[in-house]
mmCIF file as gemmi writes it, N, C-alpha and C atoms, coordinates in Angstrom:
data_model
loop_
_atom_site.group_PDB
_atom_site.id
_atom_site.type_symbol
_atom_site.label_atom_id
_atom_site.label_alt_id
_atom_site.label_comp_id
_atom_site.label_asym_id
_atom_site.label_entity_id
_atom_site.label_seq_id
_atom_site.pdbx_PDB_ins_code
_atom_site.Cartn_x
_atom_site.Cartn_y
_atom_site.Cartn_z
_atom_site.occupancy
_atom_site.B_iso_or_equiv
_atom_site.pdbx_formal_charge
_atom_site.auth_seq_id
_atom_site.auth_asym_id
_atom_site.pdbx_PDB_model_num
ATOM 1 N N . MET Axp A 1 ? 15.953 48.605 30.805 1 0 ? 1 A 1
ATOM 2 C CA . MET Axp A 1 ? 16.297 47.198 30.873 1 0 ? 1 A 1
ATOM 3 C C . MET Axp A 1 ? 15.34 46.368 30.016 1 0 ? 1 A 1
ATOM 4 N N . TYR Axp A 2 ? 14.031 46.613 30.183 1 0 ? 2 A 1
ATOM 5 C CA . TYR Axp A 2 ? 13.056 45.871 29.397 1 0 ? 2 A 1
ATOM 6 C C . TYR Axp A 2 ? 13.183 46.191 27.912 1 0 ? 2 A 1
ATOM 7 N N . THR Axp A 3 ? 13.525 47.434 27.608 1 0 ? 3 A 1
ATOM 8 C CA . THR Axp A 3 ? 13.709 47.809 26.202 1 0 ? 3 A 1
ATOM 9 C C . THR Axp A 3 ? 14.888 47.054 25.602 1 0 ? 3 A 1
ATOM 10 N N . PHE Axp A 4 ? 15.962 46.964 26.346 1 0 ? 4 A 1
ATOM 11 C CA . PHE Axp A 4 ? 17.14 46.24 25.868 1 0 ? 4 A 1
ATOM 12 C C . PHE Axp A 4 ? 16.8 44.771 25.644 1 0 ? 4 A 1
ATOM 13 N N . MET Axp A 5 ? 16.063 44.164 26.595 1 0 ? 5 A 1
ATOM 14 C CA . MET Axp A 5 ? 15.682 42.761 26.437 1 0 ? 5 A 1
ATOM 15 C C . MET Axp A 5 ? 14.758 42.581 25.241 1 0 ? 5 A 1
ATOM 16 N N . ALA Axp A 6 ? 13.864 43.529 25.008 1 0 ? 6 A 1
ATOM 17 C CA . ALA Axp A 6 ? 12.96 43.444 23.864 1 0 ? 6 A 1
ATOM 18 C C . ALA Axp A 6 ? 13.723 43.553 22.558 1 0 ? 6 A 1
ATOM 19 N N . ILE Axp A 7 ? 14.704 44.423 22.511 1 0 ? 7 A 1
ATOM 20 C CA . ILE Axp A 7 ? 15.508 44.587 21.282 1 0 ? 7 A 1
ATOM 21 C C . ILE Axp A 7 ? 16.314 43.313 21.013 1 0 ? 7 A 1
ATOM 22 N N . VAL Axp A 8 ? 16.982 42.798 22.049 1 0 ? 8 A 1
ATOM 23 C CA . VAL Axp A 8 ? 17.78 41.573 21.875 1 0 ? 8 A 1
ATOM 24 C C . VAL Axp A 8 ? 16.864 40.411 21.489 1 0 ? 8 A 1
ATOM 25 N N . GLY Axp A 9 ? 15.706 40.306 22.122 1 0 ? 9 A 1
ATOM 26 C CA . GLY Axp A 9 ? 14.764 39.242 21.782 1 0 ? 9 A 1
ATOM 27 C C . GLY Axp A 9 ? 14.26 39.355 20.364 1 0 ? 9 A 1
ATOM 28 N N . SER Axp A 10 ? 13.948 40.566 19.932 1 0 ? 10 A 1
ATOM 29 C CA . SER Axp A 10 ? 13.459 40.743 18.56 1 0 ? 10 A 1
ATOM 30 C C . SER Axp A 10 ? 14.546 40.456 17.541 1 0 ? 10 A 1
ATOM 31 N N . ILE Axp A 11 ? 15.791 40.583 17.92 1 0 ? 11 A 1
ATOM 32 C CA . ILE Axp A 11 ? 16.894 40.252 17.003 1 0 ? 11 A 1
ATOM 33 C C . ILE Axp A 11 ? 17.121 38.737 16.983 1 0 ? 11 A 1
ATOM 34 N N . LEU Axp A 12 ? 17.046 38.096 18.15 1 0 ? 12 A 1
ATOM 35 C CA . LEU Axp A 12 ? 17.365 36.669 18.242 1 0 ? 12 A 1
ATOM 36 C C . LEU Axp A 12 ? 16.232 35.753 17.784 1 0 ? 12 A 1
ATOM 37 N N . ILE Axp A 13 ? 14.995 36.185 17.916 1 0 ? 13 A 1
ATOM 38 C CA . ILE Axp A 13 ? 13.879 35.314 17.531 1 0 ? 13 A 1
ATOM 39 C C . ILE Axp A 13 ? 13.937 34.915 16.057 1 0 ? 13 A 1
ATOM 40 N N . PRO Axp A 14 ? 14.206 35.826 15.113 1 0 ? 14 A 1
ATOM 41 C CA . PRO Axp A 14 ? 14.314 35.372 13.714 1 0 ? 14 A 1
ATOM 42 C C . PRO Axp A 14 ? 15.575 34.546 13.437 1 0 ? 14 A 1
ATOM 43 N N . ILE Axp A 15 ? 16.611 34.716 14.235 1 0 ? 15 A 1
ATOM 44 C CA . ILE Axp A 15 ? 17.878 34.014 13.993 1 0 ? 15 A 1
ATOM 45 C C . ILE Axp A 15 ? 17.849 32.606 14.588 1 0 ? 15 A 1
ATOM 46 N N . PHE Axp A 16 ? 17.105 32.388 15.664 1 0 ? 16 A 1
ATOM 47 C CA . PHE Axp A 16 ? 17.085 31.112 16.379 1 0 ? 16 A 1
ATOM 48 C C . PHE Axp A 16 ? 16.715 29.919 15.495 1 0 ? 16 A 1
ATOM 49 N N . PRO Axp A 17 ? 15.689 29.998 14.634 1 0 ? 17 A 1
ATOM 50 C CA . PRO Axp A 17 ? 15.394 28.845 13.763 1 0 ? 17 A 1
ATOM 51 C C . PRO Axp A 17 ? 16.546 28.468 12.828 1 0 ? 17 A 1
ATOM 52 N N . PHE Axp A 18 ? 17.297 29.463 12.368 1 0 ? 18 A 1
ATOM 53 C CA . PHE Axp A 18 ? 18.438 29.168 11.499 1 0 ? 18 A 1
ATOM 54 C C . PHE Axp A 18 ? 19.525 28.427 12.258 1 0 ? 18 A 1
ATOM 55 N N . ILE Axp A 19 ? 19.732 28.788 13.528 1 0 ? 19 A 1
ATOM 56 C CA . ILE Axp A 19 ? 20.722 28.087 14.351 1 0 ? 19 A 1
ATOM 57 C C . ILE Axp A 19 ? 20.293 26.635 14.557 1 0 ? 19 A 1
ATOM 58 N N . LEU Axp A 20 ? 19.014 26.43 14.877 1 0 ? 20 A 1
ATOM 59 C CA . LEU Axp A 20 ? 18.525 25.067 15.069 1 0 ? 20 A 1
ATOM 60 C C . LEU Axp A 20 ? 18.609 24.258 13.787 1 0 ? 20 A 1
ATOM 61 N N . ARG Axp A 21 ? 18.274 24.861 12.654 1 0 ? 21 A 1
ATOM 62 C CA . ARG Axp A 21 ? 18.347 24.156 11.374 1 0 ? 21 A 1
ATOM 63 C C . ARG Axp A 21 ? 19.784 23.754 11.062 1 0 ? 21 A 1
ATOM 64 N N . ARG Axp A 22 ? 20.736 24.644 11.355 1 0 ? 22 A 1
ATOM 65 C CA . ARG Axp A 22 ? 22.142 24.329 11.094 1 0 ? 22 A 1
ATOM 66 C C . ARG Axp A 22 ? 22.602 23.161 11.963 1 0 ? 22 A 1
ATOM 67 N N . ARG Axp A 23 ? 22.201 23.159 13.246 1 0 ? 23 A 1
ATOM 68 C CA . ARG Axp A 23 ? 22.568 22.05 14.129 1 0 ? 23 A 1
ATOM 69 C C . ARG Axp A 23 ? 21.955 20.741 13.644 1 0 ? 23 A 1
ATOM 70 N N . ARG Axp A 24 ? 20.69 20.805 13.219 1 0 ? 24 A 1
ATOM 71 C CA . ARG Axp A 24 ? 20.004 19.594 12.746 1 0 ? 24 A 1
ATOM 72 C C . ARG Axp A 24 ? 20.679 19.062 11.48 1 0 ? 24 A 1
ATOM 73 N N . ARG Axp A 25 ? 21.028 19.952 10.569 1 0 ? 25 A 1
ATOM 74 C CA . ARG Axp A 25 ? 21.701 19.5 9.336 1 0 ? 25 A 1
ATOM 75 C C . ARG Axp A 25 ? 23.072 18.916 9.638 1 0 ? 25 A 1
ATOM 76 N N . ARG Axp A 26 ? 23.776 19.507 10.589 1 0 ? 26 A 1
ATOM 77 C CA . ARG Axp A 26 ? 25.096 18.98 10.946 1 0 ? 26 A 1
ATOM 78 C C . ARG Axp A 26 ? 24.961 17.583 11.545 1 0 ? 26 A 1
ATOM 79 N N . ALA Axp A 27 ? 23.974 17.378 12.416 1 0 ? 27 A 1
ATOM 80 C CA . ALA Axp A 27 ? 23.756 16.055 13.01 1 0 ? 27 A 1
ATOM 81 C C . ALA Axp A 27 ? 23.356 15.045 11.935 1 0 ? 27 A 1
ATOM 82 N N . GLN Axp A 28 ? 22.512 15.459 10.978 1 0 ? 28 A 1
ATOM 83 C CA . GLN Axp A 28 ? 22.125 14.559 9.891 1 0 ? 28 A 1
ATOM 84 C C . GLN Axp A 28 ? 23.323 14.193 9.035 1 0 ? 28 A 1
ATOM 85 N N . LYS Axp A 29 ? 24.197 15.164 8.77 1 0 ? 29 A 1
ATOM 86 C CA . LYS Axp A 29 ? 25.385 14.888 7.962 1 0 ? 29 A 1
ATOM 87 C C . LYS Axp A 29 ? 26.317 13.914 8.68 1 0 ? 29 A 1
ATOM 88 N N . GLU Axp A 30 ? 26.505 14.098 9.994 1 0 ? 30 A 1
ATOM 89 C CA . GLU Axp A 30 ? 27.354 13.187 10.747 1 0 ? 30 A 1
ATOM 90 C C . GLU Axp A 30 ? 26.773 11.77 10.746 1 0 ? 30 A 1
ATOM 91 N N . LEU Axp A 31 ? 25.465 11.654 10.93 1 0 ? 31 A 1
ATOM 92 C CA . LEU Axp A 31 ? 24.829 10.34 10.892 1 0 ? 31 A 1
ATOM 93 C C . LEU Axp A 31 ? 24.967 9.714 9.509 1 0 ? 31 A 1
ATOM 94 N N . HIS Axp A 32 ? 24.769 10.509 8.456 1 0 ? 32 A 1
ATOM 95 C CA . HIS Axp A 32 ? 24.909 9.995 7.096 1 0 ? 32 A 1
ATOM 96 C C . HIS Axp A 32 ? 26.337 9.496 6.854 1 0 ? 32 A 1
ATOM 97 N N . ASP Axp A 33 ? 27.323 10.257 7.327 1 0 ? 33 A 1
ATOM 98 C CA . ASP Axp A 33 ? 28.715 9.834 7.157 1 0 ? 33 A 1
ATOM 99 C C . ASP Axp A 33 ? 28.99 8.53 7.906 1 0 ? 33 A 1
ATOM 100 N N . GLN Axp A 34 ? 28.432 8.38 9.114 1 0 ? 34 A 1
ATOM 101 C CA . GLN Axp A 34 ? 28.613 7.135 9.867 1 0 ? 34 A 1
ATOM 102 C C . GLN Axp A 34 ? 27.973 5.957 9.143 1 0 ? 34 A 1
ATOM 103 N N . ILE Axp A 35 ? 26.794 6.176 8.566 1 0 ? 35 A 1
ATOM 104 C CA . ILE Axp A 35 ? 26.109 5.107 7.838 1 0 ? 35 A 1
ATOM 105 C C . ILE Axp A 35 ? 26.9 4.711 6.608 1 0 ? 35 A 1
ATOM 106 N N . GLU Axp A 36 ? 27.395 5.688 5.86 1 0 ? 36 A 1
ATOM 107 C CA . GLU Axp A 36 ? 28.187 5.392 4.666 1 0 ? 36 A 1
ATOM 108 C C . GLU Axp A 36 ? 29.471 4.65 5.025 1 0 ? 36 A 1
ATOM 109 N N . LYS Axp A 37 ? 30.111 5.026 6.14 1 0 ? 37 A 1
ATOM 110 C CA . LYS Axp A 37 ? 31.323 4.335 6.574 1 0 ? 37 A 1
ATOM 111 C C . LYS Axp A 37 ? 31.005 2.893 6.952 1 0 ? 37 A 1
ATOM 112 N N . ALA Axp A 38 ? 29.886 2.686 7.663 1 0 ? 38 A 1
ATOM 113 C CA . ALA Axp A 38 ? 29.504 1.331 8.049 1 0 ? 38 A 1
ATOM 114 C C . ALA Axp A 38 ? 29.178 0.493 6.822 1 0 ? 38 A 1
ATOM 115 N N . LYS Axp A 39 ? 28.488 1.073 5.836 1 0 ? 39 A 1
ATOM 116 C CA . LYS Axp A 39 ? 28.196 0.322 4.602 1 0 ? 39 A 1
ATOM 117 C C . LYS Axp A 39 ? 29.473 -0.036 3.87 1 0 ? 39 A 1
ATOM 118 N N . ALA Axp A 40 ? 30.413 0.89 3.846 1 0 ? 40 A 1
ATOM 119 C CA . ALA Axp A 40 ? 31.684 0.603 3.178 1 0 ? 40 A 1
ATOM 120 C C . ALA Axp A 40 ? 32.431 -0.516 3.9 1 0 ? 40 A 1
ATOM 121 N N . ASP Axp A 41 ? 32.403 -0.505 5.235 1 0 ? 41 A 1
ATOM 122 C CA . ASP Axp A 41 ? 33.079 -1.568 6.003 1 0 ? 41 A 1
ATOM 123 C C . ASP Axp A 41 ? 32.418 -2.925 5.762 1 0 ? 41 A 1
ATOM 124 N N . ILE Axp A 42 ? 31.094 -2.935 5.681 1 0 ? 42 A 1
ATOM 125 C CA . ILE Axp A 42 ? 30.38 -4.192 5.471 1 0 ? 42 A 1
ATOM 126 C C . ILE Axp A 42 ? 30.635 -4.739 4.068 1 0 ? 42 A 1
ATOM 127 N N . LEU Axp A 43 ? 30.646 -3.861 3.102 1 0 ? 43 A 1
ATOM 128 C CA . LEU Axp A 43 ? 30.749 -4.299 1.708 1 0 ? 43 A 1
ATOM 129 C C . LEU Axp A 43 ? 32.179 -4.338 1.175 1 0 ? 43 A 1
ATOM 130 N N . LYS Axp A 44 ? 33.188 -4.111 2.009 1 0 ? 44 A 1
ATOM 131 C CA . LYS Axp A 44 ? 34.553 -4.028 1.489 1 0 ? 44 A 1
ATOM 132 C C . LYS Axp A 44 ? 35.057 -5.358 0.94 1 0 ? 44 A 1
ATOM 133 N N . ASP Axp A 45 ? 34.603 -6.501 1.487 1 0 ? 45 A 1
ATOM 134 C CA . ASP Axp A 45 ? 35.052 -7.784 0.957 1 0 ? 45 A 1
ATOM 135 C C . ASP Axp A 45 ? 34.076 -8.362 -0.059 1 0 ? 45 A 1
ATOM 136 N N . GLY Axp A 46 ? 32.94 -7.694 -0.276 1 0 ? 46 A 1
ATOM 137 C CA . GLY Axp A 46 ? 31.991 -8.137 -1.285 1 0 ? 46 A 1
ATOM 138 C C . GLY Axp A 46 ? 31.059 -9.242 -0.839 1 0 ? 46 A 1
ATOM 139 N N . VAL Axp A 47 ? 31.154 -9.681 0.412 1 0 ? 47 A 1
ATOM 140 C CA . VAL Axp A 47 ? 30.301 -10.747 0.911 1 0 ? 47 A 1
ATOM 141 C C . VAL Axp A 47 ? 29.36 -10.15 1.958 1 0 ? 47 A 1
ATOM 142 N N . VAL Axp A 48 ? 28.079 -10.346 1.731 1 0 ? 48 A 1
ATOM 143 C CA . VAL Axp A 48 ? 27.091 -9.864 2.693 1 0 ? 48 A 1
ATOM 144 C C . VAL Axp A 48 ? 26.417 -11.079 3.31 1 0 ? 48 A 1
ATOM 145 N N . ALA Axp A 49 ? 26.562 -11.261 4.609 1 0 ? 49 A 1
ATOM 146 C CA . ALA Axp A 49 ? 25.988 -12.41 5.305 1 0 ? 49 A 1
ATOM 147 C C . ALA Axp A 49 ? 24.685 -11.997 5.958 1 0 ? 49 A 1
ATOM 148 N N . GLY Axp A 50 ? 23.709 -12.858 5.871 1 0 ? 50 A 1
ATOM 149 C CA . GLY Axp A 50 ? 22.419 -12.581 6.489 1 0 ? 50 A 1
ATOM 150 C C . GLY Axp A 50 ? 22.438 -12.898 7.966 1 0 ? 50 A 1
ATOM 151 N N . PRO Axp A 51 ? 21.282 -12.823 8.602 1 0 ? 51 A 1
ATOM 152 C CA . PRO Axp A 51 ? 21.228 -13.143 10.023 1 0 ? 51 A 1
ATOM 153 C C . PRO Axp A 51 ? 21.523 -14.619 10.266 1 0 ? 51 A 1
ATOM 154 N N . LYS Axp A 52 ? 22.077 -14.893 11.398 1 0 ? 52 A 1
ATOM 155 C CA . LYS Axp A 52 ? 22.481 -16.261 11.722 1 0 ? 52 A 1
ATOM 156 C C . LYS Axp A 52 ? 21.286 -17.086 12.177 1 0 ? 52 A 1
ATOM 157 N N . GLY Axp A 53 ? 21.299 -18.36 11.866 1 0 ? 53 A 1
ATOM 158 C CA . GLY Axp A 53 ? 20.258 -19.27 12.318 1 0 ? 53 A 1
ATOM 159 C C . GLY Axp A 53 ? 19.151 -19.43 11.297 1 0 ? 53 A 1
ATOM 160 N N . PRO Axp A 54 ? 18.32 -20.47 11.485 1 0 ? 54 A 1
ATOM 161 C CA . PRO Axp A 54 ? 17.252 -20.733 10.535 1 0 ? 54 A 1
ATOM 162 C C . PRO Axp A 54 ? 16.108 -19.731 10.693 1 0 ? 54 A 1
ATOM 163 N N . TYR Axp A 55 ? 15.345 -19.608 9.647 1 0 ? 55 A 1
ATOM 164 C CA . TYR Axp A 55 ? 14.175 -18.73 9.678 1 0 ? 55 A 1
ATOM 165 C C . TYR Axp A 55 ? 13.065 -19.418 10.452 1 0 ? 55 A 1
ATOM 166 N N . VAL Axp A 56 ? 12.528 -18.744 11.432 1 0 ? 56 A 1
ATOM 167 C CA . VAL Axp A 56 ? 11.434 -19.282 12.23 1 0 ? 56 A 1
ATOM 168 C C . VAL Axp A 56 ? 10.26 -18.322 12.076 1 0 ? 56 A 1
ATOM 169 N N . PRO Axp A 57 ? 9.176 -18.746 11.408 1 0 ? 57 A 1
ATOM 170 C CA . PRO Axp A 57 ? 8.055 -17.845 11.227 1 0 ? 57 A 1
ATOM 171 C C . PRO Axp A 57 ? 7.324 -17.582 12.537 1 0 ? 57 A 1
ATOM 172 N N . HIS Axp A 58 ? 6.697 -16.461 12.607 1 0 ? 58 A 1
ATOM 173 C CA . HIS Axp A 58 ? 5.925 -16.095 13.789 1 0 ? 58 A 1
ATOM 174 C C . HIS Axp A 58 ? 4.638 -16.904 13.82 1 0 ? 58 A 1
ATOM 175 N N . VAL Axp A 59 ? 4.358 -17.535 14.938 1 0 ? 59 A 1
ATOM 176 C CA . VAL Axp A 59 ? 3.137 -18.305 15.094 1 0 ? 59 A 1
ATOM 177 C C . VAL Axp A 59 ? 2.147 -17.445 15.867 1 0 ? 59 A 1
ATOM 178 N N . PRO Axp A 60 ? 1.037 -17.041 15.236 1 0 ? 60 A 1
ATOM 179 C CA . PRO Axp A 60 ? 0.088 -16.204 15.963 1 0 ? 60 A 1
ATOM 180 C C . PRO Axp A 60 ? -0.584 -16.989 17.076 1 0 ? 60 A 1
ATOM 181 N N . TRP Axp A 61 ? -0.896 -16.308 18.16 1 0 ? 61 A 1
ATOM 182 C CA . TRP Axp A 61 ? -1.556 -16.957 19.262 1 0 ? 61 A 1
ATOM 183 C C . TRP Axp A 61 ? -2.496 -15.949 19.903 1 0 ? 61 A 1
ATOM 184 N N . GLY Axp A 62 ? -3.437 -16.439 20.632 1 0 ? 62 A 1
ATOM 185 C CA . GLY Axp A 62 ? -4.372 -15.555 21.312 1 0 ? 62 A 1
ATOM 186 C C . GLY Axp A 62 ? -5.796 -15.912 20.949 1 0 ? 62 A 1
ATOM 187 N N . VAL Axp A 63 ? -6.692 -15.034 21.317 1 0 ? 63 A 1
ATOM 188 C CA . VAL Axp A 63 ? -8.11 -15.266 21.103 1 0 ? 63 A 1
ATOM 189 C C . VAL Axp A 63 ? -8.416 -15.222 19.613 1 0 ? 63 A 1
ATOM 190 N N . GLY Axp A 64 ? -9.149 -16.218 19.13 1 0 ? 64 A 1
ATOM 191 C CA . GLY Axp A 64 ? -9.578 -16.236 17.741 1 0 ? 64 A 1
ATOM 192 C C . GLY Axp A 64 ? -8.554 -16.738 16.751 1 0 ? 64 A 1
ATOM 193 N N . THR Axp A 65 ? -7.448 -17.322 17.214 1 0 ? 65 A 1
ATOM 194 C CA . THR Axp A 65 ? -6.436 -17.803 16.276 1 0 ? 65 A 1
ATOM 195 C C . THR Axp A 65 ? -6.434 -19.321 16.163 1 0 ? 65 A 1
ATOM 196 N N . GLU Axp A 66 ? -7.417 -20.005 16.764 1 0 ? 66 A 1
ATOM 197 C CA . GLU Axp A 66 ? -7.469 -21.456 16.659 1 0 ? 66 A 1
ATOM 198 C C . GLU Axp A 66 ? -7.808 -21.844 15.22 1 0 ? 66 A 1
ATOM 199 N N . VAL Axp A 67 ? -7.279 -22.978 14.778 1 0 ? 67 A 1
ATOM 200 C CA . VAL Axp A 67 ? -7.586 -23.451 13.432 1 0 ? 67 A 1
ATOM 201 C C . VAL Axp A 67 ? -8.301 -24.762 13.57 1 0 ? 67 A 1
ATOM 202 N N . PRO Axp A 68 ? -9.458 -24.99 13.043 1 0 ? 68 A 1
ATOM 203 C CA . PRO Axp A 68 ? -10.313 -24.041 12.33 1 0 ? 68 A 1
ATOM 204 C C . PRO Axp A 68 ? -10.901 -23.017 13.295 1 0 ? 68 A 1
ATOM 205 N N . PRO Axp A 69 ? -11.497 -21.958 12.781 1 0 ? 69 A 1
ATOM 206 C CA . PRO Axp A 69 ? -12.037 -20.916 13.655 1 0 ? 69 A 1
ATOM 207 C C . PRO Axp A 69 ? -13.054 -21.493 14.632 1 0 ? 69 A 1
ATOM 208 N N . PRO Axp A 70 ? -13.121 -20.953 15.815 1 0 ? 70 A 1
ATOM 209 C CA . PRO Axp A 70 ? -14.062 -21.481 16.804 1 0 ? 70 A 1
ATOM 210 C C . PRO Axp A 70 ? -15.51 -21.245 16.372 1 0 ? 70 A 1
ATOM 211 N N . HIS Axp A 71 ? -16.397 -22.185 16.727 1 0 ? 71 A 1
ATOM 212 C CA . HIS Axp A 71 ? -17.794 -22.081 16.332 1 0 ? 71 A 1
ATOM 213 C C . HIS Axp A 71 ? -18.708 -21.8 17.517 1 0 ? 71 A 1
ATOM 214 N N . ASP Axp A 72 ? -18.142 -21.671 18.695 1 0 ? 72 A 1
ATOM 215 C CA . ASP Axp A 72 ? -18.988 -21.363 19.833 1 0 ? 72 A 1
ATOM 216 C C . ASP Axp A 72 ? -18.812 -19.894 20.218 1 0 ? 72 A 1
ATOM 217 N N . THR Axp A 73 ? -19.655 -19.412 21.091 1 0 ? 73 A 1
ATOM 218 C CA . THR Axp A 73 ? -19.617 -18 21.443 1 0 ? 73 A 1
ATOM 219 C C . THR Axp A 73 ? -19.119 -17.756 22.85 1 0 ? 73 A 1
ATOM 220 N N . ARG Axp A 74 ? -18.706 -18.789 23.556 1 0 ? 74 A 1
ATOM 221 C CA . ARG Axp A 74 ? -18.212 -18.565 24.897 1 0 ? 74 A 1
ATOM 222 C C . ARG Axp A 74 ? -16.756 -18.082 24.849 1 0 ? 74 A 1
ATOM 223 N N . PRO Axp A 75 ? -16.303 -17.452 25.914 1 0 ? 75 A 1
ATOM 224 C CA . PRO Axp A 75 ? -14.93 -16.953 25.92 1 0 ? 75 A 1
ATOM 225 C C . PRO Axp A 75 ? -13.934 -18.099 25.995 1 0 ? 75 A 1
ATOM 226 N N . PRO Axp A 76 ? -12.698 -17.852 25.583 1 0 ? 76 A 1
ATOM 227 C CA . PRO Axp A 76 ? -11.686 -18.893 25.664 1 0 ? 76 A 1
ATOM 228 C C . PRO Axp A 76 ? -11.45 -19.32 27.117 1 0 ? 76 A 1
ATOM 229 N N . LYS Axp A 77 ? -11.06 -20.56 27.299 1 0 ? 77 A 1
ATOM 230 C CA . LYS Axp A 77 ? -10.865 -21.094 28.643 1 0 ? 77 A 1
ATOM 231 C C . LYS Axp A 77 ? -9.598 -20.497 29.261 1 0 ? 77 A 1
ATOM 232 N N . ALA Axp A 78 ? -9.728 -20.128 30.534 1 0 ? 78 A 1
ATOM 233 C CA . ALA Axp A 78 ? -8.612 -19.594 31.319 1 0 ? 78 A 1
ATOM 234 C C . ALA Axp A 78 ? -7.966 -18.399 30.642 1 0 ? 78 A 1
ATOM 235 N N . LYS Axp A 79 ? -8.756 -17.531 30.055 1 0 ? 79 A 1
ATOM 236 C CA . LYS Axp A 79 ? -8.209 -16.349 29.386 1 0 ? 79 A 1
ATOM 237 C C . LYS Axp A 79 ? -8.859 -15.087 29.944 1 0 ? 79 A 1
ATOM 238 N N . ALA Axp A 80 ? -8.58 -14.714 31.121 1 0 ? 80 A 1
ATOM 239 C CA . ALA Axp A 80 ? -8.964 -13.444 31.72 1 0 ? 80 A 1
ATOM 240 C C . ALA Axp A 80 ? -10.466 -13.237 31.805 1 0 ? 80 A 1
ATOM 241 N N . TYR Axp A 81 ? -11.271 -14.275 31.725 1 0 ? 81 A 1
ATOM 242 C CA . TYR Axp A 81 ? -12.703 -14.133 31.941 1 0 ? 81 A 1
ATOM 243 C C . TYR Axp A 81 ? -13.008 -14.763 33.281 1 0 ? 81 A 1
ATOM 244 N N . HIS Axp A 82 ? -13.51 -13.968 34.193 1 0 ? 82 A 1
ATOM 245 C CA . HIS Axp A 82 ? -13.733 -14.45 35.546 1 0 ? 82 A 1
ATOM 246 C C . HIS Axp A 82 ? -15.22 -14.343 35.879 1 0 ? 82 A 1
ATOM 247 N N . GLY Axp A 83 ? -15.872 -15.464 35.984 1 0 ? 83 A 1
ATOM 248 C CA . GLY Axp A 83 ? -17.278 -15.49 36.362 1 0 ? 83 A 1
ATOM 249 C C . GLY Axp A 83 ? -18.19 -15.352 35.176 1 0 ? 83 A 1
ATOM 250 N N . GLY Axp A 84 ? -19.431 -15.716 35.334 1 0 ? 84 A 1
ATOM 251 C CA . GLY Axp A 84 ? -20.409 -15.588 34.276 1 0 ? 84 A 1
ATOM 252 C C . GLY Axp A 84 ? -21.215 -16.859 34.126 1 0 ? 84 A 1
ATOM 253 N N . PRO Axp A 85 ? -22.116 -16.885 33.162 1 0 ? 85 A 1
ATOM 254 C CA . PRO Axp A 85 ? -22.991 -18.039 33.034 1 0 ? 85 A 1
ATOM 255 C C . PRO Axp A 85 ? -22.349 -19.263 32.409 1 0 ? 85 A 1
ATOM 256 N N . TRP Axp A 86 ? -21.14 -19.158 31.857 1 0 ? 86 A 1
ATOM 257 C CA . TRP Axp A 86 ? -20.528 -20.316 31.212 1 0 ? 86 A 1
ATOM 258 C C . TRP Axp A 86 ? -19.817 -21.189 32.225 1 0 ? 86 A 1
ATOM 259 N N . PRO Axp A 87 ? -19.828 -22.478 32.026 1 0 ? 87 A 1
ATOM 260 C CA . PRO Axp A 87 ? -19.166 -23.388 32.987 1 0 ? 87 A 1
ATOM 261 C C . PRO Axp A 87 ? -17.638 -23.337 32.856 1 0 ? 87 A 1
């Protein structure tokens, strides 16, 4: 029994990576075909519309983002600092 399992295992171990590679390539091909179909649907009328609404830039916030830069060394007020020598 163990000999049979060893023989079958020694035959399947070199073949298993090829099976996985074939499945991976098939999935990649299907995804590529879906992407190409979606691009064709989007571009069929020749008009490409951008995202809706005005552009709103990201405003950074948090410690050290005040303008002009802070000149003191105490922690920001009400920002997760509890206790210490600062008032």
